[in-house]
C-alpha positions in Angstrom: -5.9 66.1 0.3 -9.1 67.1 2.5 -10.4 70.7 1.7 -11.8 72.8 4.2 -13.5 76.0 4.8 -16.7 77.3 3.2 -18.0 77.9 -0.2 -21.0 79.7 -1.5 -23.0 76.9 -3.7 -23.0 79.9 -6.5 -18.7 79.1 -6.9 -19.1 75.2 -6.2 -17.1 75.3 -9.6 -14.0 76.7 -7.9 -14.3 74.4 -4.9 -13.9 72.1 -7.8 -11.3 73.4 -9.6 -9.6 73.9 -5.6 -10.0 70.0 -5.2 -8.5 69.1 -8.7 -5.5 71.0 -8.2 -4.8 68.3 -5.4 -5.6 65.3 -7.1 -4.3 66.1 -10.5 -2.2 69.2 -10.5 0.4 68.7 -8.0 -0.9 70.7 -5.4 0.8 70.4 -1.7 -0.7 73.1 0.3 -2.5 76.4 -0.4 -5.6 78.7 0.1 -8.0 80.2 -2.1 -10.7 82.9 -1.1 -13.1 85.4 -3.2 -15.3 87.9 -2.1 -18.3 89.8 -4.3 -19.7 93.2 -3.2 -17.9 92.8 0.0 -19.3 89.3 1.5 -16.9 86.2 1.5 -18.3 83.7 -0.8 -15.2 81.4 -1.0 -12.8 80.8 1.6 -10.7 77.4 1.3 -7.7 75.8 2.0 -6.1 72.5 2.2 -3.2 69.8 1.9 0.2 70.0 3.8 2.2 73.1 5.1 5.2 70.8 5.2 4.8 67.1 4.1 8.3 66.4 5.5 6.8 66.8 9.2 3.3 65.9 8.1 2.3 69.5 9.3 -1.1 70.4 7.8 -2.2 73.6 6.0 -4.4 75.3 8.7 -7.0 77.9 8.3 -4.7 80.8 9.3 -1.3 79.2 7.6 0.6 82.1 5.4 3.1 81.7 3.5 5.9 84.0 1.1 3.5 85.4 -1.7 6.6 86.8 -3.3 5.4 89.4 -6.1 1.6 89.7 -4.9 3.8 91.9 -2.3 4.6 94.6 -5.3 0.4 95.2 -5.2 0.8 96.0 -1.4 3.4 98.5 -1.8 1.8 100.2 -5.0 -1.5 100.4 -2.7 0.7 102.4 -0.2 1.8 104.7 -2.8 -1.6 105.1 -4.2 -2.9 106.3 -0.7 -0.2 108.7 -0.5 -1.0 110.1 -4.0 -4.7 110.2 -3.1 -3.7 112.0 -0.1 -1.5 115.0 -2.3 1.6 114.2 -0.5 3.1 112.1 -3.6 2.7 113.6 -7.3 2.5 110.8 -9.8 3.9 113.2 -12.5 6.6 114.6 -10.2 10.3 113.8 -10.4 11.6 111.3 -8.2 14.4 114.1 -7.2 12.0 116.1 -5.6 11.4 113.4 -2.9 14.9 111.6 -3.3 17.3 113.9 -4.2 20.3 111.1 -4.0 18.4 109.1 -6.8 18.9 111.7 -9.7 22.2 110.8 -11.2 23.4 108.1 -13.4 21.3 108.7 -16.0 18.1 108.5 -13.6 17.7 112.4 -13.3 14.6 112.6 -15.4 12.8 109.5 -13.7 9.2 110.4 -12.4 6.8 108.8 -9.7 4.9 107.7 -12.3 7.8 105.3 -14.3 8.9 103.8 -11.0 5.1 102.7 -10.6 5.3 101.5 -14.1 8.6 99.4 -13.9 10.3 102.4 -16.3 12.8 103.5 -13.9 15.4 101.6 -16.0 16.6 99.8 -12.8 15.3 96.2 -13.1 18.4 94.5 -11.4 21.8 95.5 -9.9 25.0 94.9 -11.9 27.1 94.2 -8.9 26.6 91.6 -6.4 24.8 92.6 -3.3 26.3 92.3 -0.2 25.7 88.9 2.2 22.2 89.6 4.0 21.8 93.0 2.0 17.8 92.4 1.2 17.8 93.0 4.8 19.7 96.5 5.0 16.9 99.0 3.6 19.4 101.7 3.9 21.9 99.6 2.1 19.6 98.9 -0.9 17.9 102.3 -1.2 21.6 103.4 -1.6 22.1 101.0 -4.1 19.2 102.0 -6.3 20.4 105.6 -5.9 24.1 104.6 -6.9 23.0 102.3 -10.0 23.4 103.7 -13.6 20.0 103.3 -15.4 20.0 100.0 -17.7 18.3 102.3 -20.7 16.7 105.8 -21.1 14.4 106.2 -18.1 10.7 106.3 -19.6 11.7 104.8 -22.8 10.6 101.3 -22.3 9.8 98.9 -19.3 11.4 96.4 -17.9 10.1 94.7 -14.7 11.9 95.5 -11.5 11.5 91.8 -10.1 12.6 92.7 -6.6 14.0 96.2 -6.7 10.3 97.7 -7.0 10.3 97.2 -3.2 13.0 99.7 -2.7 12.5 102.3 -5.7 8.5 102.6 -4.7 9.1 101.8 -1.2 11.9 104.3 -0.6 9.3 106.8 -1.9 6.4 105.9 0.6 9.2 105.9 3.4 10.4 109.5 2.9 7.1 110.5 2.0 5.4 109.2 5.0 8.5 109.1 7.6 7.3 105.5 8.0 9.2 102.3 7.3 7.5 100.7 4.1 6.2 97.6 6.5 5.0 100.0 9.2 3.0 102.4 6.8 1.3 99.2 5.1 0.6 97.7 8.4 -0.9 100.9 9.9 -2.7 102.1 6.7 -3.6 99.0 4.8 -3.6 95.8 7.2 -4.9 97.2 10.1 -7.7 99.3 8.4 -9.2 96.3 6.3 -8.3 93.3 8.8 -5.8 91.9 6.3 -3.2 89.4 8.0 -0.5 90.3 5.7 2.9 91.6 6.4 5.8 93.3 4.6 8.5 92.4 7.2 7.1 89.7 9.7 8.0 90.7 13.1 10.0 88.0 15.5 6.9 88.6 18.2 4.0 87.6 15.7 3.4 83.7 16.3 2.2 82.3 12.7 1.9 79.2 11.2 4.2 79.4 8.1 4.5 76.9 5.0 7.7 76.6 3.8 7.8 77.3 0.2 8.9 74.4 -2.3 10.7 75.4 -5.2 9.7 74.0 -8.7 11.7 70.8 -10.0 11.9 70.7 -13.7 10.3 67.8 -15.4 11.2 66.0 -18.3 9.9 67.7 -21.4 9.3 71.2 -19.8 9.7 74.0 -22.2 11.7 76.8 -20.7 10.6 80.3 -21.6 13.3 82.6 -22.9 13.5 84.2 -19.7 14.5 81.0 -17.9 16.9 80.2 -20.5 18.4 83.7 -19.9 18.8 83.0 -16.1 20.7 79.8 -16.4 23.2 80.8 -19.5 24.0 84.3 -19.5 25.6 85.4 -16.1 25.6 89.0 -17.6 22.2 89.3 -18.4 19.4 91.6 -16.7 17.5 88.2 -16.1 20.0 86.2 -14.4 20.9 89.1 -12.0 17.4 89.7 -11.4 16.8 86.5 -10.1 20.4 85.4 -9.0 21.9 88.7 -7.2 20.2 88.5 -4.0 22.8 88.3 -1.6 21.7 85.1 -0.2 18.2 86.0 0.7 16.5 82.7 2.2 13.0 83.0 1.6 12.1 80.3 3.8 14.2 81.7 6.8 12.6 83.4 9.7 15.3 86.2 9.7 14.9 86.7 5.9 11.0 86.8 6.6 11.4 89.7 9.2 13.0 92.1 6.5 10.9 94.7 4.4 11.5 93.1 1.0 8.7 94.9 -1.0 9.2 93.3 -4.1 8.8 89.8 -3.0 9.1 89.1 0.6 5.3 89.8 1.7 3.9 86.7 3.9 0.3 86.1 3.7 -2.4 83.7 2.7 -5.7 83.8 0.5 -8.1 85.4 2.9 -5.5 88.0 4.0 -5.1 89.3 0.3 -8.7 89.0 -0.3 -9.3 91.4 3.0 -7.7 94.7 1.5 -8.7 94.0 -2.2 -12.3 93.7 -1.3 -12.1 97.6 0.1 -10.8 98.3 -3.6 -13.3 95.8 -5.7 -16.2 97.3 -3.6 -14.9 100.8 -3.9 -15.6 101.7 -0.2 -13.5 104.4 0.1 -11.4 103.2 3.4 -8.1 103.0 1.3 -8.8 105.4 -1.7 -10.8 107.8 -3.5 -13.5 106.7 -6.4 -11.0 108.9 -8.7 -7.8 107.3 -7.1 -9.5 103.7 -7.7 -10.4 104.7 -11.3 -7.0 105.5 -12.2 -5.1 102.2 -10.5 -7.6 100.0 -12.8 -6.2 101.5 -16.2 -3.4 100.3 -18.1 -0.5 102.8 -17.9 2.3 100.8 -19.7 2.5 97.9 -22.4 4.7 96.7 -24.4 5.3 93.7 -26.8 8.5 92.8 -25.2 9.3 93.4 -21.5 12.8 93.9 -21.1 13.0 91.7 -18.1 10.7 89.0 -18.6 11.0 89.1 -22.3 7.2 88.8 -22.9 4.6 91.1 -23.8 3.4 92.8 -20.8 0.4 95.1 -19.5 0.6 97.0 -16.5 -1.4 99.9 -14.4 0.2 101.9 -11.9 2.2 99.5 -10.2 -0.2 96.6 -11.0 -0.6 94.0 -13.3 -3.4 93.8 -15.7 -5.0 90.8 -17.5 -2.0 89.0 -19.7 -3.0 86.8 -22.7 0.1 85.1 -23.7 -1.3 81.7 -24.5 -1.1 82.3 -28.3 2.5 83.5 -29.0 4.8 80.8 -28.6 6.1 82.0 -25.5 5.7 78.8 -23.4 3.7 77.7 -20.3 3.2 79.9 -17.7 3.2 83.5 -19.3 -0.4 84.3 -19.3 -2.4 85.7 -16.2 -6.1 86.2 -17.6 -8.4 88.4 -15.4 -11.5 90.7 -16.1 -10.7 93.8 -18.1 -10.9 96.1 -15.0 -9.2 93.5 -12.9 -6.0 94.7 -11.2 -3.5 93.2 -8.8 -0.6 91.1 -9.3 1.0 87.4 -9.3 3.7 85.8 -7.1 6.8 83.7 -8.3 5.1 80.0 -8.7 1.7 81.0 -9.5 -0.1 82.5 -6.5 -2.2 85.5 -7.2 -4.4 88.6 -5.5 -6.5 91.0 -7.7 -9.6 93.2 -7.5 -12.2 93.6 -10.4 -14.4 96.5 -9.8 -16.3 95.7 -12.5 -17.9 92.8 -10.6 -16.7 93.7 -7.1 -14.8 90.8 -6.9 -11.4 90.3 -5.0 -9.5 87.1 -5.6 -6.5 85.5 -4.1 -4.9 82.1 -4.2 -1.5 81.3 -2.3 0.3 78.0 -2.1 3.5 76.4 -1.0 4.7 74.2 -3.9 5.9 76.1 -6.8 4.6 75.8 -10.3 6.4 76.0 -13.5 6.3 79.4 -15.5 6.6 83.3 -14.9 2.8 84.2 -14.2 0.3 81.7 -13.6 0.3 77.9 -14.4 -3.1 75.8 -14.5 -3.5 75.8 -10.9 -4.3 79.6 -10.4 -5.8 80.2 -13.7 -8.3 77.7 -13.4 -9.5 78.8 -10.0 -10.0 82.4 -11.6 -11.8 80.8 -14.6 -14.2 79.0 -12.2 -14.8 82.2 -10.5 -15.6 84.3 -13.3 -17.6 81.4 -15.0 -19.9 81.2 -11.7 -20.3 85.0 -12.0 -21.8 84.6 -15.6 -18.8 85.6 -17.5 -19.1 84.1 -21.0 -15.5 83.8 -22.4 -11.7 84.7 -21.8 -11.0 84.7 -25.6 -10.3 88.3 -26.2 -7.6 88.5 -23.3 -9.7 89.2 -20.4 -13.0 87.8 -19.1 -15.9 89.2 -20.6 -19.8 88.9 -19.6 
C-alpha cells in the first residue's frame, strides 16, 4: 500500500514502522501524526478507506476513534475545572441532583473521571436507538443502581463515561457536550474532530472493519466474559448498545462521548499539541500538571479484568506484557504521557516531558482491548527517534 504525507528524516523509524504495518501486520487504511515542540514532524496516511469500493485513504479521511473520544470529554471537564466552574472534589449532586440515589449519593466529580462512579454499564436493555437520545441516556445513568460502593474500586466505564462526565459538562456549561468540545477545543486548536458529526459536514469517512478472530488467538478474560456470560459487566458493557451502528451516518451524528468521536491522527494531534507544549490555550500549567498524574490504579479493573492506570479521565502507560493477560492488553507511552486508546488499537496522547503529541488511527480493528503491534510499534519508533532508551520499566525512559 502506498504511504503519503511527510516525515522529518529524524523520525524515519516511524515511517518504516507505518509501512511495515501494511506489508506485514494486516493494516488496511490508517493515519499517523506526531508533533514535537508544537511543530509537526510526521503526518502520514495510506491504504484503503474502503477496500470493497477501492476507495483510498485520503489526506483528510476520518474514522470512528472509539474510546479516544473519552480523552476529548475529559479535556472538556478539565477546562471547566480550570475555570473554577467544576470542582473535582465536589459531590456530583451539586451539579446533577437527580444522580444522587441508588447508592450513588457520595459520588464525586473526581470519581466520575476516575471510572470509580460504579456505573460501568446498564443492567436493563437500552432502548433501540437509545445512544442517540442524550436525555434518555442521562436519565438511565441517574436511575441506575451502583454496581459497587462508589470510590471503593475502579472499573472502566466503557461507553457510560460519555454520559456521566458528559452530563456534568452539559449542566455546568449550558452547552451540549459536542458543542462545548467544538467551540472550546476543536475550533481553538484547529482539530478536525467531532463528538456528534453534523449531517451538514461533508467529510470522507472510512468504515470500521471489525476484527475477525484467527485460529490460535488467545482470548483475554474480558473477551471470554463477553462471549460466555450475558449477565456480566463485560457482556453488558460491550453488547447493551440499543443497536448503535458506528458505521451509520445517523449513529455518527449522535454525541456519544464514550466512544463515538470521529477524527484522524492529525485531528487528535492538533489539540494534544496544546497540552504537550503547555501552551495555555486550553488549560493552565497547574491544571496540566494535574492531568498528567496517576489518580487511580488497580491490579484488577472491574471491567477490563487487567491491571489499569488512569490519570483524571485519561489512560496512563499500562504495561501488562508479563502478566499472562493475553495480547493487546498493554499501551506503553512515556511516564508523563496521558491520553487514550480506542477499540481496535487507535490512540492519541500528549507527553509534556518531551513536548510530543502523538496519534494513530485506522479502519481495520486489531486483536486485544488496548494496543496491538501496529500502534505500539509506531509509538516505540517515535520514542526511539527522540533518544529514549527503553520501555522495560513499563514506560519509555531516556
